[in-house]
ZAMARGU-4260 file (C-alpha; in steps of 0.2 Angstrom, whole numbers, plus 5000, padded with zeros to 4 digits):
<rodrens>
0) 4892/4999/4708 | 4900/4997/4691 | 4918/5001/4698 | 4915/4987/4711 | 4912/4999/4725
5) 4898/4995/4738 | 4887/5007/4747 | 4875/5000/4762 | 4864/5009/4774 | 4856/4999/4788
10) 4843/5007/4800 | 4835/4999/4816 | 4820/5006/4825 | 4820/4996/4841 | 4831/4983/4849
15) 4827/4974/4865 | 4832/4958/4875 | 4821/4950/4889 | 4825/4937/4902 | 4810/4926/4905
20) 4816/4923/4923 | 4802/4934/4933 | 4812/4948/4941 | 4812/4967/4941 | 4827/4966/4929
25) 4820/4955/4916 | 4822/4968/4902 | 4840/4965/4900 | 4842/4977/4886 | 4830/4992/4880
30) 4831/5007/4870 | 4824/5024/4871 | 4822/5035/4855 | 4813/5049/4847 | 4799/5043/4836
35) 4806/5053/4822 | 4822/5044/4823 | 4829/5026/4821 | 4838/5019/4836 | 4852/5015/4826
40) 4859/5020/4808 | 4874/5011/4801 | 4882/5015/4785 | 4895/5006/4775 | 4905/5010/4758
45) 4920/5006/4749 | 4930/5016/4737 | 4942/5012/4722 | 4959/5020/4723 | 4960/5020/4704
50) 4945/5033/4703 | 4948/5051/4701 | 4935/5054/4715 | 4945/5043/4728 | 4942/5051/4745
55) 4958/5045/4753 | 4951/5029/4761 | 4946/5012/4755 | 4931/5010/4766 | 4920/5021/4777
60) 4909/5015/4792 | 4897/5026/4800 | 4886/5022/4815 | 4874/5034/4825 | 4866/5026/4840
65) 4853/5031/4852 | 4852/5028/4871 | 4852/5010/4876 | 4850/5003/4894 | 4857/4987/4900
70) 4853/4978/4915 | 4868/4967/4922 | 4863/4952/4932 | 4876/4937/4933 | 4863/4924/4934
75) 4858/4927/4916 | 4876/4928/4911 | 4878/4911/4918 | 4862/4904/4910 | 4868/4910/4893
80) 4886/4903/4896 | 4878/4886/4901 | 4868/4885/4885 | 4881/4890/4873 | 4893/4877/4882
85) 4885/4864/4871 | 4895/4871/4857 | 4911/4870/4866 | 4917/4856/4855 | 4921/4870/4843
90) 4937/4872/4853 | 4944/4856/4846 | 4946/4866/4829 | 4956/4880/4839 | 4966/4869/4849
95) 4973/4860/4834 | 4981/4878/4828 | 4999/4877/4823 | 5012/4889/4821 | 5010/4890/4803
100) 4992/4894/4805 | 4997/4908/4817 | 5010/4914/4805 | 4998/4915/4790 | 4985/4924/4801
105) 4999/4936/4805 | 5002/4939/4787 | 4984/4942/4782 | 4982/4955/4797 | 4997/4963/4791
110) 4989/4964/4773 | 4973/4971/4781 | 4982/4984/4791 | 4986/4993/4775 | 4968/4995/4771
115) 4963/5013/4774 | 4946/5014/4783 | 4936/5029/4788 | 4926/5028/4805 | 4913/5040/4812
120) 4903/5033/4827 | 4892/5042/4838 | 4883/5034/4853 | 4871/5044/4864 | 4872/5040/4884
125) 4872/5020/4884 | 4867/5016/4903 | 4872/5001/4913 | 4862/4996/4928 | 4870/4984/4940
130) 4857/4979/4954 | 4862/4971/4971 | 4852/4956/4967 | 4841/4950/4953 | 4825/4952/4964
135) 4830/4969/4971 | 4823/4983/4962 | 4828/4997/4974 | 4846/4995/4976 | 4858/4996/4961
140) 4872/5005/4953 | 4868/5017/4937 | 4883/5019/4926 | 4880/5033/4913 | 4894/5030/4899
145) 4890/5047/4893 | 4892/5052/4874 | 4904/5041/4864 | 4912/5049/4848 | 4924/5039/4838
150) 4932/5047/4823 | 4948/5045/4813 | 4958/5052/4798 | 4971/5046/4787 | 4988/5057/4787
155) 5005/5057/4783 | 5016/5052/4797 | 5027/5065/4805 | 5045/5062/4801 | 5055/5055/4816
160) 5067/5066/4825 | 5085/5064/4820 | 5081/5055/4803 | 5094/5060/4791 | 5087/5070/4776
165) 5094/5057/4764 | 5083/5043/4771 | 5067/5043/4761 | 5051/5043/4772 | 5034/5041/4765
170) 5024/5032/4779 | 5005/5036/4782 | 4996/5033/4799 | 4978/5030/4803 | 4973/5043/4818
175) 4958/5039/4828 | 4950/5048/4843 | 4939/5041/4855 | 4929/5054/4866 | 4919/5049/4881
180) 4910/5065/4887 | 4902/5066/4905 | 4904/5049/4912 | 4894/5047/4928 | 4892/5033/4941
185) 4878/5034/4954 | 4872/5023/4968 | 4853/5021/4971 | 4848/5013/4988 | 4832/5011/4997
190) 4835/5026/5009 | 4847/5037/4998 | 4855/5042/4982 | 4872/5047/4979 | 4884/5052/4965
195) 4901/5041/4966 | 4908/5051/4952 | 4901/5065/4941 | 4906/5072/4924 | 4922/5063/4920
200) 4929/5066/4902 | 4940/5054/4893 | 4950/5057/4877 | 4960/5042/4868 | 4971/5046/4853
205) 4976/5031/4844 | 4987/5029/4828 | 4994/5015/4818 | 5005/5014/4802 | 4994/5008/4787
210) 5009/5007/4776 | 5022/4994/4776 | 5034/5003/4789 | 5047/4990/4784 | 5061/5000/4793
215) 5050/5002/4809 | 5053/5020/4810 | 5037/5023/4818 | 5029/5012/4832 | 5016/4999/4828
220) 5003/5006/4840 | 5003/5023/4848 | 4990/5028/4860 | 4988/5044/4872 | 4974/5044/4885
225) 4969/5061/4893 | 4956/5061/4908 | 4952/5078/4915 | 4947/5072/4933 | 4940/5058/4943
230) 4931/5064/4959 | 4924/5049/4969 | 4913/5053/4984 | 4912/5037/4994 | 4900/5035/5009
235) 4899/5021/5022 | 4882/5015/5017 | 4889/5012/4999 | 4899/4997/5005 | 4883/4987/5008
240) 4878/4990/4991 | 4896/4985/4984 | 4897/4969/4994 | 4879/4965/4992 | 4883/4965/4973
245) 4897/4954/4976 | 4888/4941/4988 | 4871/4941/4980 | 4871/4946/4961 | 4888/4938/4958
250) 4883/4922/4967 | 4866/4919/4962 | 4861/4901/4955 | 4854/4900/4938 | 4834/4901/4936
255) 4833/4882/4932 | 4843/4867/4930 | 4850/4865/4913 | 4852/4848/4904 | 4870/4853/4900
260) 4883/4847/4912 | 4892/4860/4922 | 4908/4854/4914 | 4904/4861/4898 | 4903/4878/4907
265) 4921/4876/4910 | 4924/4871/4892 | 4914/4887/4887 | 4924/4898/4898 | 4940/4893/4891
270) 4934/4894/4873 | 4943/4910/4869 | 4958/4905/4880 | 4962/4892/4867 | 4965/4905/4854
275) 4977/4914/4866 | 4985/4897/4869 | 4987/4894/4850 | 4995/4912/4847 | 5007/4909/4862
280) 5012/4892/4856 | 5016/4899/4839 | 5027/4912/4846 | 5037/4900/4857 | 5040/4889/4841
285) 5045/4904/4830 | 5063/4909/4831 | 5062/4927/4828 | 5078/4938/4826 | 5074/4956/4830
290) 5092/4961/4827 | 5102/4972/4839 | 5088/4985/4841 | 5070/4978/4843 | 5057/4991/4837
295) 5043/4998/4847 | 5027/4988/4846 | 5017/5000/4857 | 5019/5018/4864 | 5006/5022/4877
300) 5005/5039/4886 | 4992/5044/4899 | 4988/5060/4908 | 4976/5062/4922 | 4973/5080/4930
305) 4966/5075/4946 | 4959/5061/4956 | 4950/5066/4972 | 4943/5053/4985 | 4931/5058/4999
310) 4925/5046/5012 | 4910/5050/5023 | 4902/5041/5038 | 4884/5034/5036 | 4875/5041/5021
315) 4886/5057/5022 | 4874/5068/5032 | 4866/5067/5049 | 4847/5068/5053 | 4850/5087/5053
320) 4858/5087/5037 | 4875/5092/5044 | 4890/5084/5033 | 4898/5068/5040 | 4912/5070/5028
325) 4928/5063/5035 | 4944/5065/5024 | 4947/5069/5006 | 4962/5062/4997 | 4969/5070/4981
330) 4982/5066/4968 | 4987/5079/4955 | 4995/5080/4938 | 4998/5062/4935 | 5007/5057/4919
335) 5011/5039/4913 | 5021/5033/4898 | 5024/5015/4892 | 5036/5010/4878 | 5035/4991/4874
340) 5047/4983/4862 | 5042/4969/4850 | 5054/4957/4860 | 5041/4960/4875 | 5054/4971/4884
345) 5046/4987/4891 | 5049/5004/4900 | 5035/5012/4911 | 5036/5029/4918 | 5025/5037/4930
350) 5025/5054/4940 | 5013/5063/4951 | 5015/5081/4954 | 5006/5081/4972 | 4998/5070/4985
355) 4986/5079/4997 | 4976/5073/5012 | 4963/5085/5020 | 4953/5083/5036 | 4936/5089/5030
360) 4926/5086/5046 | 4914/5101/5049 | 4909/5093/5066 | 4926/5094/5073 | 4938/5109/5076
365) 4956/5105/5068 | 4967/5120/5063 | 4979/5107/5054 | 4966/5103/5040 | 4980/5098/5028
370) 4985/5081/5035 | 4998/5077/5021 | 5006/5089/5008 | 5022/5092/4999 | 5036/5101/5008
375) 5040/5118/5002 | 5052/5113/4989 | 5056/5118/4970 | 5040/5118/4960 | 5047/5107/4947
380) 5049/5092/4958 | 5037/5078/4957 | 5031/5071/4973 | 5030/5053/4966 | 5041/5046/4952
385) 5041/5027/4946 | 5051/5019/4933 | 5048/5001/4929 | 5060/4992/4916 | 5058/4974/4910
390) 5066/4961/4898 | 5067/4943/4896 | 5080/4942/4909 | 5077/4955/4922 | 5064/4967/4930
395) 5068/4983/4938 | 5058/4995/4949 | 5064/5013/4953 | 5053/5023/4965 | 5056/5040/4972
400) 5045/5048/4984 | 5049/5066/4987 | 5048/5077/5003 | 5031/5074/5010 | 5025/5083/5026
405) 5013/5075/5038 | 5003/5082/5052 | 4997/5069/5065 | 4981/5075/5070 | 4976/5062/5083
410) 4958/5064/5083 | 4956/5063/5065 | 4968/5048/5063 | 4958/5039/5076 | 4942/5043/5068
415) 4949/5036/5051 | 4955/5021/5060 | 4938/5018/5068 | 4929/5020/5051 | 4942/5007/5043
420) 4939/4995/5056 | 4920/4996/5054 | 4922/4994/5035 | 4933/4980/5038 | 4921/4971/5049
425) 4908/4973/5037 | 4918/4967/5022 | 4923/4951/5032 | 4904/4948/5036 | 4900/4950/5017
430) 4915/4940/5011 | 4910/4926/5023 | 4893/4926/5016 | 4899/4926/4998 | 4911/4911/5002
435) 4897/4901/5010 | 4885/4904/4995 | 4900/4900/4982 | 4903/4884/4993 | 4891/4873/4983
440) 4897/4878/4966 | 4904/4865/4955 | 4923/4866/4953 | 4926/4873/4936 | 4944/4874/4938
445) 4947/4857/4931 | 4944/4863/4913 | 4956/4869/4900 | 4975/4870/4905 | 4989/4879/4896
450) 5002/4865/4902 | 5008/4862/4884 | 5015/4879/4883 | 5034/4880/4886 | 5038/4890/4902
455) 5055/4898/4906 | 5057/4894/4923 | 5075/4902/4925 | 5074/4915/4939 | 5074/4933/4933
460) 5084/4946/4940 | 5074/4958/4951 | 5080/4974/4958 | 5071/4987/4968 | 5077/5005/4972
465) 5065/5015/4983 | 5070/5033/4989 | 5060/5044/5001 | 5068/5062/5002 | 5065/5072/5019
470) 5049/5066/5025 | 5044/5078/5039 | 5031/5073/5052 | 5023/5085/5064 | 5015/5079/5081
475) 5005/5094/5088 | 4999/5095/5106 | 4983/5105/5101 | 4974/5104/5085 | 4958/5114/5089
480) 4971/5129/5088 | 4988/5132/5084 | 4996/5134/5100 | 5007/5124/5112 | 5022/5112/5108
485) 5024/5101/5093 | 5036/5088/5090 | 5045/5088/5073 | 5052/5072/5066 | 5064/5074/5051
490) 5067/5057/5044 | 5081/5063/5032 | 5082/5051/5018 | 5076/5033/5017 | 5083/5021/5004
495) 5077/5003/5001 | 5087/4992/4989 | 5085/4974/4983 | 5094/4964/4970 | 5089/4945/4968
500) 5105/4942/4959 | 5110/4938/4941 | 5099/4930/4929 | 5099/4911/4930 | 5107/4911/4948
505) 5100/4898/4960 | 5086/4905/4971 | 5092/4911/4988 | 5084/4906/5004 | 5080/4923/5008
510) 5074/4939/4998 | 5084/4952/5006 | 5081/4971/5007 | 5093/4984/5013 | 5085/4999/5022
515) 5097/5015/5025 | 5089/5029/5035 | 5101/5044/5036 | 5101/5061/5044 | 5087/5058/5055
520) 5082/5072/5067 | 5069/5077/5081 | 5065/5093/5088 | 5052/5102/5098 | 5045/5119/5092
525) 5030/5130/5095 | 5014/5127/5083 | 5020/5122/5066 | 5036/5132/5065 | 5050/5122/5057
530) 5064/5136/5055 | 5083/5132/5058 | 5082/5142/5074 | 5068/5130/5081 | 5079/5115/5076
535) 5095/5121/5085 | 5087/5127/5101 | 5073/5113/5102 | 5084/5098/5096 | 5080/5082/5105
540) 5089/5070/5092 | 5102/5077/5080 | 5108/5069/5065 | 5109/5051/5067 | 5108/5036/5054
545) 5100/5018/5055 | 5104/5003/5044 | 5093/4988/5042 | 5094/4971/5032 | 5076/4962/5031
550) 5076/4945/5024 | 5059/4936/5019 | 5061/4917/5017 | 5058/4911/4999 | 5055/4892/5004
555) 5047/4880/5016 | 5062/4876/5027 | 5055/4878/5044 | 5073/4877/5050 | 5075/4895/5044
560) 5066/4910/5050 | 5052/4916/5040 | 5058/4934/5043 | 5076/4939/5047 | 5081/4956/5053
565) 5097/4964/5056 | 5098/4983/5062 | 5113/4994/5067 | 5113/5012/5074 | 5130/5019/5074
570) 5128/5034/5086 | 5114/5044/5093 | 5114/5059/5104 | 5099/5063/5113 | 5097/5081/5122
575) 5086/5082/5137 | 5080/5098/5147 | 5066/5099/5159 | 5056/5110/5147 | 5059/5096/5133
580) 5053/5082/5144 | 5038/5093/5149 | 5034/5096/5131 | 5035/5078/5126 | 5023/5073/5139
585) 5011/5086/5134 | 5012/5080/5116 | 5011/5062/5121 | 4996/5065/5132 | 4986/5073/5118
590) 4986/5057/5108 | 4971/5050/5116 | 4959/5037/5108 | 4941/5042/5106 | 4928/5037/5119
595) 4924/5018/5122 | 4907/5022/5116 | 4914/5023/5097 | 4922/5007/5098 | 4916/4992/5088
600) 4905/4980/5098 | 4913/4967/5106 | 4913/4950/5098 | 4915/4940/5114 | 4897/4934/5115
605) 4895/4930/5096 | 4894/4912/5091 | 4909/4905/5082 | 4911/4891/5070 | 4925/4885/5081
610) 4926/4866/5081 | 4930/4858/5098 | 4946/4848/5097 | 4948/4841/5114 | 4949/4824/5109
615) 4959/4827/5093 | 4978/4827/5094 | 4986/4838/5082 | 5004/4835/5077 | 5015/4850/5083
620) 5025/4857/5069 | 5039/4868/5073 | 5039/4885/5064 | 5054/4897/5065 | 5044/4914/5064
625) 5058/4928/5067 | 5076/4930/5070 | 5081/4948/5074 | 5098/4956/5079 | 5100/4975/5083
630) 5115/4985/5089 | 5118/5003/5095 | 5137/5007/5095 | 5135/5022/5105 | 5120/5030/5114
635) 5123/5048/5122 | 5110/5055/5133 | 5114/5074/5137 | 5106/5081/5152 | 5106/5101/5150
640) 5100/5114/5163 | 5090/5129/5157 | 5088/5146/5164 | 5077/5160/5159 | 5074/5161/5140
645) 5089/5151/5135 | 5080/5135/5128 | 5096/5126/5123 | 5103/5126/5141 | 5121/5122/5147
650) 5128/5105/5149 | 5125/5096/5166 | 5128/5077/5163 | 5131/5064/5149 | 5125/5046/5150
655) 5134/5035/5138 | 5130/5017/5133 | 5143/5009/5122 | 5141/4992/5112 | 5122/4989/5116
660) 5116/4973/5106 | 5100/4964/5107 | 5096/4947/5099 | 5078/4941/5097 | 5073/4923/5091
665) 5055/4918/5090 | 5047/4901/5086 | 5031/4893/5090 | 5040/4883/5103 | 5049/4896/5112
670) 5055/4915/5113 | 5073/4920/5117 | 5080/4937/5120 | 5098/4942/5124 | 5104/4959/5128
675) 5122/4964/5132 | 5129/4982/5136 | 5148/4983/5133 | 5151/4999/5143 | 5141/5012/5155
680) 5148/5029/5159 | 5139/5044/5167 | 5151/5060/5166 | 5149/5076/5175 | 5149/5090/5161
685) 5147/5105/5173 | 5161/5118/5172 | 5159/5125/5189 | 5161/5108/5198 | 5179/5109/5202
690) 5182/5090/5202 | 5196/5080/5195 | 5196/5072/5178 | 5196/5054/5187 | 5180/5059/5198
695) 5172/5068/5183 | 5165/5051/5179 | 5150/5048/5191 | 5148/5031/5184 | 5159/5020/5175
700) 5162/5002/5170 | 5178/4993/5166 | 5183/4991/5147 | 5184/4973/5141 | 5170/4964/5150
705) 5151/4967/5146 | 5144/4978/5160 | 5127/4970/5158 | 5122/4953/5150 | 5104/4947/5151
710) 5096/4932/5143 | 5076/4928/5143 | 5067/4913/5138 | 5049/4911/5137 | 5040/4894/5133
715) 5022/4892/5131 | 5013/4877/5141 | 5008/4868/5125 | 5026/4868/5118 | 5035/4851/5118
720) 5049/4860/5126 | 5040/4865/5141 | 5047/4859/5158 | 5037/4868/5171 | 5044/4886/5169
725) 5034/4899/5159 | 5047/4913/5159 | 5065/4912/5164 | 5078/4927/5165 | 5096/4927/5170
730) 5109/4941/5170 | 5126/4946/5176 | 5133/4963/5180 | 5152/4966/5179 | 5162/4979/5190
735) 5155/4996/5191 | 5163/5012/5199 | 5152/5025/5206 | 5159/5042/5212 | 5149/5053/5223
740) 5153/5072/5227 | 5143/5085/5235 | 5143/5098/5222 | 5137/5086/5208 | 5124/5078/5220
745) 5118/5096/5223 | 5117/5100/5205 | 5107/5084/5200 | 5095/5086/5215 | 5092/5105/5209
750) 5089/5098/5191 | 5077/5085/5198 | 5067/5096/5208 | 5065/5109/5194 | 5060/5094/5183
755) 5047/5088/5195 | 5040/5106/5197 | 5039/5108/5178 | 5030/5091/5175 | 5018/5096/5190
760) 5011/5110/5179 | 5007/5098/5164 | 4988/5097/5161 | 4986/5082/5149 | 4973/5085/5136
765) 4959/5072/5137 | 4964/5067/5154 | 4949/5061/5164 | 4946/5058/5182 | 4948/5040/5186
770) 4934/5030/5194 | 4940/5019/5208 | 4944/5002/5200 | 4934/4986/5204 | 4944/4973/5213
775) 4953/4962/5200 | 4946/4943/5201 | 4958/4931/5209 | 4967/4922/5195 | 4965/4903/5196
780) 4982/4894/5201 | 4992/4885/5188 | 5005/4873/5189 | 5024/4876/5188 | 5034/4892/5190
785) 5028/4907/5181 | 5044/4917/5182 | 5061/4912/5187 | 5076/4924/5189 | 5094/4922/5192
790) 5106/4937/5192 | 5124/4940/5198 | 5133/4955/5202 | 5153/4955/5201 | 5156/4971/5210
795) 5151/4989/5214 | 5162/5002/5222 | 5154/5017/5229 | 5167/5031/5232 | 5164/5048/5241
800) 5174/5062/5234 | 5179/5078/5244 | 5191/5091/5237 | 5196/5081/5221 | 5200/5066/5231
805) 5192/5050/5236 | 5191/5049/5255 | 5180/5033/5257 | 5175/5019/5247 | 5162/5005/5249
810) 5163/4988/5239 | 5149/4976/5236 | 5156/4960/5229 | 5150/4944/5221 | 5131/4946/5224
815) 5119/4933/5219 | 5100/4934/5217 | 5088/4920/5214 | 5069/4922/5213 | 5055/4911/5209
820) 5036/4916/5207 | 5025/4901/5207 | 5009/4897/5199 | 5000/4898/5216 | 5007/4915/5219
825) 5019/4910/5232
</rodrens>
């Protein structure tokens, strides 16, 4: 036009691309259109700001495109990559880019960003077909990208909050919206079709300043993503298609050898890498001062209403059309936000309102269908909150998981575990096939490297704070109907902390995590009742704490353990009645695995790729695997006697262990365990037993010396430390006083008798009559001593008490026991 503006319209009736390799997917790109319409229409126009009819934008781009179908086979991608590898020498031009070139490019981009551009794009249902293999027409993924609409507008930027009225603000922004309507993914397989997810809508709002924004009052880029829902329906048979695609489509060789060497492929694949390298090199050489307050280069927010993930066995239905759905996992109301500053520091926040897991088996009865859900807490609380902060010197993660409630329905959990094991076995098989196919591929890793880039190797400070509030675990004895006892475990609060140390500090030998568990409880209730009365009456363990330190080795020093663990339990009180022991036994007996027929087939007879090494001597390299220490300052076991409806019962006896410490060390050469107990006491707590304060202690050990000290060592025969003994244990017992009176013995015998009668009434769910076991084969003799034991006892004094006084004492002093079990069973 006379005013230097341009108008351009382009139309295209049809577009196609064909791969001449003979396969069902040779038509790599095809279009479908109405005969009355073109496949694509593109318009482009420019406008002069000086004209009176200036529409508010300098350029306008419009595009309307019909449906297009793309068949993705990795073989043709590799063919094209190999072909264009001949032009890889163009990278020499790019690799010579300097900081000055990068800075110039940056300035030109800044100038272009002030151009006001109007965009209107409408694309109808592009489809991507991803076959399992190039020659497989029957098994493929079908991705329908739905309708894609892209539009924008030029508007004045909203005034930032808190900006004084005296500050002039005349910035403009380019606001763009991208809509994806009805996104779908299907799997087409020989014997069934399935929808993996259906009708997912995505909206993306994008804005950027198109004026200079010299004071950086608005972010360089702002994005908001909203997704209505994603419903995934995964069936076991789909795994064959997924791993088939990875092991066949992705690893197929090219159709014919190319004259260009494979090394050029590496150069081609690194073609765009060189652009990034030049930019990073320029960044490292430019000394930029962002002042005291770097501005926001990116603000991103995202909202996802719901993600659901259903897993089903087989094809999802049996031969009669009944559902084989197993479980459904849902995450609701997810919100994420990222603020990234121009100096590469970042703050990420993520929250999730609710996490739910449902048992959806129609073929199994379960009254506890909701396996995982939030506890009944304030509606404003999120079940998951994550904050990640990062700058040039540190990175911190703060994760809060709030108040989950879990029902351990054993049959469902065993089925999920079996399902996962089968999927894992299939995955291992496909990965092995994929690895085998890729084994002959030329090594392309010797191509372009970024070694020229300066790397800051100074250790960053890493911090982690994880908090789990009041997780509640229910273990019911019956899931077919809500009846019978249920064990409730209240894990109180769990806190995990980690701090690697200040920026630049030398790397420690261990990465340590501190774990504190506080206010733990366990009690027995009926069905799923979790009120306070059930807690008080049915308490098994009340309010105790545990503390751990876990260290993971950060170097290759084999003299240090790969994992180091220290644990401490200050005090624990356990309350036992005959009813509680009965209920615990009922619940434990209900946790039975599925019948052996559902187990995975044995692999014992399968051929293996093991290589015989009988004639090969492999050097024995010591490896320190684990070093662990755990201590309990005091353990109290309270025996209580109940009568009638009194579930809490009255005190009968208290068994106390003081100063219990366990040390465990394991290497590939040997295993050592040491256990010591400082003091043991059993005290008569019955009020009606008229015995003296001295004889109230039924069992008591002396203060000062450990009542029990046990050491164990196990050495495998292949260890260089083996000296003819597989297992060796030694121990010592110090002095122990036992007081016996008739009243106490009578009370304990009555309690034992009542307990025996109570347990005899227990019918364990799932218990099957046992067939007579076949005679075990006679083990072959082996050399050396299988087990050696040496124990020593200082003294045991047994006193008979009558009328609050001791009238007879029997002492057993300095007793030794030596025992050997030899390899020939003698």
